[in-house]
N, C-alpha and C positions, 0 to 999 in steps of 0.2 A: 298145717297152716290154717289159721282162723279164716272162715269164709267171709266174715264182715271185713276183716283187714284186706282180703283179696279183692273185695268189691271196691275198696277205696283206692288201691294201688293200680289195678289193672287198667283203668282208663288212661293212666299216665304212662303206662309202659307198653301197651299193645299198639301195633301199627293199624291204622284205620283205613278203610277203602275210600275210593273217590265217589262221586255222585252217581246215583242210578240214572239209567237212560229214560226212565219214566217215573211219574209221580205214583204215590201209593194209591191214589184214587183211580188213576188209569190202570194200574196193575189189577186192582180189585175188580174193575169193570171187565177187563179181558178174561180174568179167571171165571167170573160169573157167566160170561158168554160161552166159554168152553164147557163149563159144567152143564149149562142148559143144553148145548149141542149134544153132549154125551147122553144126557137123560132122554132127550127126544129121539136120538138114534136107537137107543136100547128099547124104548117104548114101541117104536115102529117095528123093529125086528121081532120083539116078543109078541106083538099083536098078530104077526103073520106066522110065528113059530112059538107057541106058548111054552113049549118045553124048554126054550132057551133060558127063561128066567131061573129055573132050577140049576141049569148048568153054570150060569154066572154066579149064583149065590154060593154054590159049593166049590167054586174055584178059589185059588189063592188071590187072584186079582185079574184085572183086564185092562185093556187100552182101547180108546176110541179115538179115531182120527177123522178130520175133515180135510179133504184132499182135492186138488185140481191138477189135471194132467193134460199136456198138449203133445201131439205126436206128428212128426213129419217123417218121410222116408229116412231110414237109417237111425235117426236120433230122436229121442223123446225126453221130456223133463217135466217135473211137477214138484209142488211144494204144498205143505199144509201144516196144521196145528193139531194138537191132540192132548189127551189126558191119560195118565197111568194111575190106576186105583189099586191100592193094596187093601183087600177086604179085611184081612186079619189085623192089620195095624191101623186101619182107618186113616190111611195116608194117601194124599194125592200129589202127584208130580205132573207138571205140564211139559209138553213135548213140542219140539220142532222137527219136521219131517221133510226130507227131500228124496226125490226118486229120479234115477237115470235109466233110460231104456236104450238098448242097442238092438236093431233089427228092423224088419219090414213093418209097415203099417202107416195109417193116416187117421187123424181125428183129434178131438178134444172132448173132455168130459170132466165132470166133478162127481165125487162120490164120498161116502162115509164108510168107515170100516170098523168093525169090532173084532178085537183080538182077545180071545179068552186064554188065560194062563192057568192051567189046572194045578201045577206044582210050584212049590216055593222056589225051587232052583230056577225054574223058567222065569218067574217074576223077578228074582234077584238079578237075573241076566239082563233085564231091561232097565234096572234102576239107575244105571249110570249112562244109558244109551246103548244102541244096538245097531248092527248092520245086518240086513237080510238080503239074501241072494236067491233068485228063482228064475225059471224060464218056462215059456209056454205061450199058448194063444189066448187072447181075450177078445170077446165080441160083446158090444154094448150099444143099446139104443133106447131112447126114451128116458123116463124118470120114475123115481119112487117104486122101484121093484127090487125084490131080493135077487141079487145077481148070482150068488152061489156060495158054497161053503167049501173050504179047503183046509187040510191039515198039513202043517209043515213042522217037523221036529217036535211034534206034540202040541203045537199051537193050533187052536181052532179059530179060523178067520171067517167072519161074516161080512159081506160087502153089499152096501146099499147104494145103487146108482141114483143120482139126482137129476142128471141132464146131459145132453150132448150125445154124440155118437162116435164110435171108434171101432176099428178092426185092426188088431196088431198080432204079430208073432215075434216076441222079443225075449232077450235076456234082461233081467232087471236087477238093479241094486237100490235098495231102500235104506237110507241112513236116518236113524232115529237118535236124537240127542235131547238132553234136558234143557228146557228153556229156563235159564237161571234168573231171568228177570221176573218170571211169574212164580217160580217154585221157591218155597221157603227152605233154602239150603243152609245147613250148618257148616258145610264145607266151603271154604273161601276160594275165590277165583284167583287169588294171588298167592305168592310164596310165603306170605306172612299173615298173622292174624288180622281180621278186618271187622269193622263194626257193622252189625246187621240192624237196620232201622234206627229209630231215635231212642236214645236212653231217656227214661223217665227219672224223676228225682231220686228214687230209691235204687236206681240202676237196673230195674227190670223193664223189659219192653212189653207192649200190649199185644205182641204177635202171639200166634199159637205156639204152644210148647213144642220144642224140637228135641230129638234124642240124638246124642253123639254115639255112633255105632262102633267106635274104635277104642282100643285099650289105652292108647296114649293120645295126647299128653295127660299127665296127672292134672286134676282139677278141671278137665275139659268141660264136663257138664255144668260146673259152676259158672264158667265164663260164657257158655252157650246160653244159659238161663239169663245172664246179664245182657245178652243181645249181641254177642260177638260170634263171627264165623271164624273157623280155624282151617288152616291148610291141611291137606291129607298128611297123616303123621309120619310116613316113611318115604325116603327118597333114595335113588341111586343115580349117579351121574358120572360123566367123563369130563375132565378138564384138561386143556392144553395150554401150556405157557411157553413163551419165548422171552428171554431176559438178557440184557446186556448191562454190565456194571463195571465201573472202575474199581481197582483193588488197591489196598494198602499192604505192602510186603515188608517184613522185618524179621529179625532173629534168624539170619541166614546161617546155616551150617554147611560146611564143605568137606568132602573127603575124596580119596582117590582109590580106584581099583577095588572097591568093596571093602575097604579097611575101616569103615565107620566114618561118621561125620563129626566135625568139631566146629564150635562157633567161630565166626569171622565177622569183623566189624567193617573193614574197608571194602564196602560194596555199594554200588548204586543200582537202582531198578528203573527201567524205562518201559513205557507202553504196556503197563500191566492192566489187563482187563479180562473179564470172563464173559463168554457167550454160552448160554445154557438153554436147552429145550427139555421140557418135562411133560409127561402125560400121567395124569392121576385118575384113579378110580375112587369115587367118594360115596359112602353110604351114610345116611343121616336119619335122625328121628327127632321129633319135637318132644322133649322130656317134660317141659312145662309150657304153658301157652305163650310165654315170652322168651323161651330158651330152647334153642336147637343144639344138639350135640352130634358130632360126626367123627368118622375115621377115614383116613386116606391111605392108599397104597399106590406106589407109582415107580416109574423108571426115570433116570436122569442121564442126559448126555450133554457134553459141552467141550469147550476148549478155553484155555487160559494162556494165551501167548504173552511172553514177556522177555526182556533182555536183562541179563545179570552182568555187570562189569566188576570183576574181582581183581584186587591187588595180588599179583602173583607171589610176592615175597611173603605177605601175611598168610596166604593160603599154604605155602610150603612150610612156614614156621609152625602154623597151627597143627599141621599133620606130622611134625617132627621129621621133615625131609631135610637132610644135611647136604647143602650144595657147596661146602667150603673146600672140598678136595680139589687138587689141581687137575686131576684126571679121573675118569671113571665115575663121574657123578651120575646119580639116577637120571633116567631120561626126562623125568618131570621137571628137572632143573631148567629146562628150556623156558619155564615160566618166570625164572628169576629176573627181577628188574623190569617186568612187563605187567601190563594190565590185560586181563583176559575177558573178552566179551563173549558171553554164552547165550545164544538164543534158545529159549525154552518154549516148546510147544506142548503144554501139558494137556493132552486129550484125556478126558475122564468119562467114566460111565459108572452106573450103579443103580441101587434101588433105595427106596425110602418108605417109612411108615410114619403115620402121624395121627394125632387126635386134635379136636378143636371144639369150639362152641361159638354160636352166634347169639348175641343178646339184641333184642329188637324193641324199639320204642318210638313214640311219635304221637302226632295229633292231626286230625283232618287228613288232607292229602299228603302231608309232609311226614317224613320218617327219619329215624336214626338207627343204624345198625352197627354193631361192633363185632366183627369176626376176629377170633384169636386162635392161632394154630401153632402147635409145637410139633416139629418134625425131626426125626432121627434118620440120617442117611448113611449109607455104606458105599464109599467110592473107591475105585481101584487105585487112585493116586494118594489117598489119605492114609496115614498110619494109625488112625483111630476113628471112632465114630464121629459124625458131625451133627451137632445140635443146632437147630434153627428155630428162631422165634419170629412169628409174623403177626402183626396187629394192624388192622386196617379200618379205622373209623370212617363212616360215610354218612352223609346227609343227602336227602333227595326228595323227590315229589313223584306221586303216582298220577298217571293219566289213563282215563277210561277209553279204550279203543272199540268199545261196543262189541260187536260180534268177533272182533279180532283179538280179544283179550284185554290185558292191562299192561301198560308200559311204565316202568319205574326208571327215572334217570337220576344220577347221583354224582356228587363230587366228594372227594375225601383225600386221605393220605395213607401211606403204607409205611410201617416200620418193619424193616427186615434186618436181622442181625445174623450174619454167617461168620463163623470162626473155625478155621481148620489149619492143619499143617500138611502141606503136600511134600512128597518125596519122589526122587527119580534119579536117573543116571544118564549121562551124555558122553559119547565118544570124543576124544581129542587126539590129535596127531602129535607124536613125539619122535625124535630121531631113532629111538630104539624100537619103534613099533607102536601099536595102538595102546591107548590107555582110556580110562573112563574117569569122569569127574562126577562124584555123587553129591547130591544136595538135599537139604531140607529147608523149607521156607514157611514161616508163619504168615497166613493170609486172612485178611478181613475185607469186607466190602467198605468202600470209602465213605459213602453217605448212607446213614441208616434210614433216612426218610426220603420219600418222593411223593409227588402229587398223583392222584388218579381221577379219571372221569369214566363213567360207564353207564350201562343200561342193563335192566333185567326185564325181558319180555315174557310175561306169563301168558302163553298162547291159550291155555285153558288150565283147569285145575290139575291136570296131569303133567303137562309139559311146560318147561321154561327154558329160555336161552339167555345167557349172559355174555356181554362183550365189554371188556375194560382195557383202558390204555393208561399206563403209568409213564410219567415224565418228570422233568425238573431234577435238580441235583445231578448226580453222576450215574443215574440208573434209569433205563427205559425198559418197559415190558408191555406185552400184549397177552391178555388172558381171555379165553373163550370157554364156555361150559354149557353142556346140555344136560338137563336133569329130568327124570321121570319120577313122579310121586305116586304113592300107593295108599 
């Protein structure tokens, strides 16, 4: 695909993110403040321990944090900001840090910490955020002194107290996450591609170059250079569906006692509907920046209750049962001159596999998505495989929830076409003993289209949750899905 052509079509087909929570000038100011904090912290530590500069320079990277902590008996908490520097790639990411303490102690203090990461594996471990757990005693008083040096899992930590006093003996959990408002991330915080910054006339932004570190989607680096963020390329999720729909039944075939079935026309159908529950495992990948492909595997359970009213004479004639003898007629001749109402409770279960794609497009906070899914199912009541086509166009709007992620709400419609033949047998009572009536029925869903409303909550770039309700026509459904991206 020609890159120039790609630059022309992508702004029209990629989903764009909502507004940032701070202006570019505000973000630049905060980044500069954190960069200065890190430089001053390192300078103070190196002044007191000159050999530290060589340790930092030879390491793959390091993190510097500015932190405040308050402690009362039993519980303590703190928060801070920081920077993560990759020496080899000359890359900086900005951090949000929180700390929770459980244990004895009292006090409050502020401090700065330098965490040296000698190995590439250790640095990569921090690139998307990290949780650290530790336990022990801390004693601090005064300001501007080197508090200590500790090594945990190969990390070298240098702590510089700035003020306050505390004495604690606690277990600690420190949560480190990437501040995506300050960090130039090519990875989108939504499930769909998103615009990064303002596009200039030629489609290239004035931001620093960013590198896409994943093999998919194809042409990813081209669209990153144009100013777009992309979702993590791979996903795995679980989807649960409950569905109720009216059925259209025709082409009834009837037989007796396992002797095969034959078409019969004099029949009426009442109360025909299907209630289905299904659980699906879905794996997906972004093949192109505007095209996701996926595969599904799942189980299906349900019931399709209905009533068949059959003309007894036609059923006997269709199956060649002669009731003209004055005596010793077959027991099934009890149906002669009568209508037989047969309640059918077709309970079914089975498995399915399927493939599909999602095409995404939009502008600003508004978007359009088009999922298309083709599924093949194997049910215990069907005499052949079942092919199902599902198409669900949606339009919607994204809302920025700040630290709570992004919420997309949408409306749309779903086309569902299910076509199958069900078969079964039911016992009937005759004067000569038991008999069975065998049947085959062609079954389709009554209305192919229904309306949908739903939401997709991107909690962060790793996790998203979808909830959707279908209504109108003769079909109602509820769908919920949880997805983890990689």
